C-alpha angles and dihedrals in degrees: 000000000000110000095006118129113238126183115213117188121207090018097147095097147350119014094357094053092046090051091049092051092051094048093046089049088057092053101261119147111234142213111196109208104190131156097209109072094201093053090045093052092049092048093052091053092050094046093049088077089074091065097231129116112276119184126191123214115175103225138177103199091201091061117078094204092052092049091049090053087052091053092048091053093046089051089054088055092055102274134284126284094188142010126208109198100204103138111113144144110248106135111114095336097133136074103079130104108240091252091057097053110108121234092240091049092050092047092048092056092047094046092059106028099041110012091041093055091048093046096050090047092047096051096043095041096090089061092054092044091052088059093050089230139054148125135252115191122185123197109226126165138238088241086082088067101046105024109221117211125255092026104081099138094049092044090050092051093051094043088053089052089058092050094043091051090060093049094045090051090058091051095044100043097084088056093055093251125131124212120197139150138214123213115207125191125231105314131201102248142107094281094060100045091099094049109117116260092240091064091051088049091049090057094043092053097042105038117107085220103046101199119100117270116249128200089249090063090072101048098080092057091048093049091049095050091049093048133087088253088073096045092121097044117093140147092029135128117210115204113219106178107116092264098301088134112037116186 
């Protein structure tokens, strides 16, 4: 992937930042699409240590105008080879029975986690198609496969990512573009600090690999699915959760 331009959304912290570090370390050129300007600025400084071009575009993936501005800037940089749809709302979203989740709250989760991934892919897709090759990688979650309680809107958004990945792969295949997703388990990062202790304990007790999952545990799977080694893999979701979900 050396020299290829890759867009990573939500790359200001946690999984997104770990993915960006790994890709930059492999020589990829990056566009950091992050909503929080302070996190974006900090990420650019960190990533500069890899010695590759890193561009910052402040982006709200739930806003069509913002995403179009992202696409325009990426086009100026020569066009994207790959997109990693990582941006999502996960901080403190759980705890409510599905009947107690408000309509606005449900829509807010969907607008970022699902609609945002679709929108970024849609707007950047012409750049990938013009190359005749490319990668779209969506970040799902293992919650889509076991359905934890008091988290219905988030689970629905990530389950929809898995389903959308399959459909997008069918559409994108004739253009030489693969679409896959990875599904991490609960990961030790800022976004999961508010997750109740019992959920952390559930993972600790039931993982095949009992140690806590770190953001760096996901990056190898991401790198593989973006690489030439995965050129004939599409429409798939790879679980990376230490064996919590075995299927």
